[in-house]
C-alpha positions in Angstrom: -0.1 0.1 -0.1 1.4 3.5 -1.0 1.3 6.5 1.1 -1.9 7.6 -0.7 -3.5 4.1 -1.4 -6.9 4.4 0.0 -7.1 8.1 0.4 -5.9 8.9 -3.2 -9.4 9.3 -4.6 -10.1 11.8 -1.7 -7.0 13.9 -2.1 -8.5 16.7 -4.0 -11.3 17.1 -1.3 -8.6 16.9 1.4 -6.9 19.9 -0.2 -9.8 21.7 -1.7 -8.7 25.0 -0.1 -5.1 25.0 -1.5 -4.5 27.8 -3.8 -2.7 25.9 -6.7 -3.3 28.8 -9.1 -1.7 31.3 -6.8 1.3 29.2 -6.1 1.9 28.7 -9.8 1.4 32.6 -10.5 3.8 33.6 -7.7 6.5 31.1 -9.0 6.2 32.4 -12.5 6.5 36.0 -11.2 9.6 35.2 -9.5 11.0 33.5 -12.5 10.4 36.7 -14.6 9.7 34.9 -17.7 12.6 32.4 -17.5 12.0 29.0 -19.2 8.2 30.2 -20.0 7.1 28.4 -23.2 9.6 25.6 -22.7 9.2 22.1 -21.6 8.3 21.5 -18.0 8.4 18.4 -15.7 6.5 18.4 -12.3 8.2 16.0 -9.9 5.5 14.6 -7.4 2.7 15.9 -9.6 0.0 14.2 -7.6 -3.4 14.6 -8.9 -2.3 17.4 -11.4 -3.6 20.4 -9.8 -0.5 22.5 -10.2 -0.1 21.1 -13.8 -3.4 22.3 -14.9 -2.3 25.9 -14.3 1.2 25.4 -15.5 -0.1 24.0 -18.8 -1.1 27.8 -19.6 2.5 28.6 -19.9 4.6 25.5 -20.6 4.5 22.1 -22.5 4.0 20.0 -19.4 4.7 16.6 -18.2 4.2 15.0 -14.8 5.8 12.3 -12.7 4.5 10.6 -9.4 5.3 7.5 -7.4 1.6 7.0 -6.5 -0.6 5.3 -9.0 -3.9 6.3 -7.1 -2.9 10.0 -7.5 -1.9 9.5 -11.1 -5.1 7.9 -11.8 -7.0 11.1 -10.9 -4.4 13.3 -12.7 -5.0 11.2 -15.9 -8.7 12.1 -15.8 -8.0 15.7 -15.3 -5.1 15.9 -17.8 -6.0 13.3 -20.5 -3.5 15.0 -23.1 -0.7 15.5 -20.8 2.1 12.8 -20.5 2.1 11.5 -17.0 4.7 9.0 -15.7 4.8 6.7 -12.8 8.3 6.6 -11.2 10.8 7.6 -8.5 11.9 11.2 -8.7 15.5 10.0 -7.9 16.0 7.8 -10.9 12.9 8.0 -13.3 13.2 7.9 -17.0 11.5 10.7 -18.8 11.9 12.1 -22.4 14.1 15.1 -21.6 15.7 17.6 -21.8 13.5 20.0 -19.9 13.7 23.8 -19.5 12.1 23.8 -15.9 11.7 21.1 -13.2 9.2 21.9 -10.5 8.4 20.0 -7.3 5.9 21.4 -4.9 4.3 20.8 -1.5 7.4 19.2 0.2 7.2 16.1 -2.1 11.1 16.0 -1.9 10.9 14.8 1.7 9.7 11.3 0.4 13.1 10.7 -0.9 13.9 9.7 2.7 17.6 10.3 3.2 20.4 12.7 2.2 21.9 10.0 0.0 18.8 9.7 -2.2 18.4 13.6 -2.3 22.0 13.9 -3.7 21.3 11.0 -6.2 18.0 12.9 -7.2 19.8 16.2 -7.6 22.4 14.8 -9.9 19.7 13.1 -12.0 17.5 16.4 -12.2 20.7 18.2 -13.6 21.0 15.4 -16.3 17.5 16.0 -17.3 17.7 19.7 -17.7 19.1 21.7 -20.7 22.1 23.9 -20.0 20.9 26.8 -18.0 17.8 25.2 -17.1 15.9 25.8 -13.9 14.6 23.8 -10.8 11.9 25.1 -8.5 11.9 23.0 -5.3 9.7 23.4 -2.5 11.0 22.3 0.8 9.6 20.1 3.5 9.7 21.2 7.2 13.1 21.7 8.7 14.1 19.5 11.5 14.0 22.4 14.2 10.5 23.3 13.0 9.2 19.7 14.1 7.0 19.4 17.2 6.1 16.0 18.6 2.6 15.4 19.6 1.0 18.1 17.4 -2.7 17.0 16.9 -4.0 17.4 13.4 -7.5 17.0 11.8 -9.1 17.7 8.4 -12.8 17.2 7.9 -14.5 16.7 4.5 -18.3 17.1 4.1 -19.4 16.1 0.4 -22.9 15.0 -0.4 -21.9 11.5 -1.1 -19.2 10.9 1.6 -17.9 12.4 4.9 -14.3 12.0 5.7 -12.1 13.0 8.7 -8.4 12.6 8.7 -6.5 12.8 12.0 -2.9 12.4 12.9 -0.4 13.0 15.9 3.0 14.1 14.7 5.7 11.6 15.3 9.4 11.3 14.3 12.3 8.9 14.1 15.5 11.1 14.3 15.2 13.4 11.2 12.5 11.2 9.6 8.9 12.5 9.8 7.1 9.2 10.6 3.4 9.6 11.2 0.4 7.4 10.8 -2.7 9.3 9.4 -5.9 7.8 10.4 -9.1 8.2 8.2 -12.6 7.7 9.2 -14.9 7.4 5.9 -18.6 7.3 5.8 -20.3 6.4 2.5 -23.9 5.1 1.9 -22.3 1.5 2.4 -21.2 2.4 5.9 -18.4 3.7 8.0 -14.9 2.4 7.8 -11.5 3.2 9.3 -8.1 3.0 7.5 -4.6 4.3 8.2 -1.6 5.2 6.0 2.0 6.1 7.1 4.0 9.0 5.8 7.7 9.1 6.1 9.5 12.1 5.0 13.2 13.2 5.7 13.3 16.6 7.2 16.4 18.0 5.4 18.2 21.1 6.8 19.2 24.1 4.5 22.7 22.9 4.5 21.7 19.4 3.2 19.5 21.0 0.3 22.6 23.3 -0.7 25.1 20.4 -0.5 22.9 18.3 -2.8 21.9 21.0 -5.1 25.2 22.9 -5.5 27.0 19.5 -5.8 24.9 18.7 -8.8 25.8 22.0 -10.5 22.8 24.3 -9.5 23.3 28.0 -8.5 20.7 28.3 -5.8 18.5 31.0 -4.1 16.4 30.3 -1.2 13.0 31.9 -1.5 11.1 31.7 1.8 7.9 33.2 0.5 7.2 30.8 -2.2 4.9 27.8 -1.8 3.9 26.8 1.7 7.3 26.4 3.2 9.6 28.1 0.8 11.4 27.1 -2.3 14.9 26.7 -3.7 15.2 28.3 -7.2 18.2 26.6 -8.9 19.8 27.4 -12.3 22.1 24.7 -13.9 25.4 26.4 -14.1 
């Protein structure tokens, strides 16, 4: 079972209030027209909500490890090439002008070694002078154990509650998300585990600069800030 196995079909309802269009617009403003009109690959594209706005400016492709999320994305973006694979070593028809990775998906790489591997692979997929926009996951010092979280979805044909209490194993965010789902067929409970490495800024910079990117940290982009890197 993947991290979004059972919950994948409800993902868009869980994040119905997320401002995908605004996040894309803010990123494009910061890029100042660089790479616009070129080929873009969205890493960890999920259900394709960022891609549907990026399509207005780029020739888009998407990649995700979660088949349940890609199933939703393919219904939304039937003409967009979408690939199932690991962002650290996937195969895609590059080269690209811009790689994007939103919403802290980079944390699912799980280790510094895998981040370093991924950054080198991303550089190989970009054209000379190409760009990377990488939204970070939480920093280790930001983590608070025992934080209680809940999301409630009220749709006509189902009701869903997602609850979690934040846990970590060292620098690995290691938390079970519990779901209570009510449909006309009854009420059921299921859970999914999310494990994301909490990288430091030094670790991001080491991996990205080691792969040949010249990076700027943009704390106001996305939810938790982004690294904008250009391939030297």
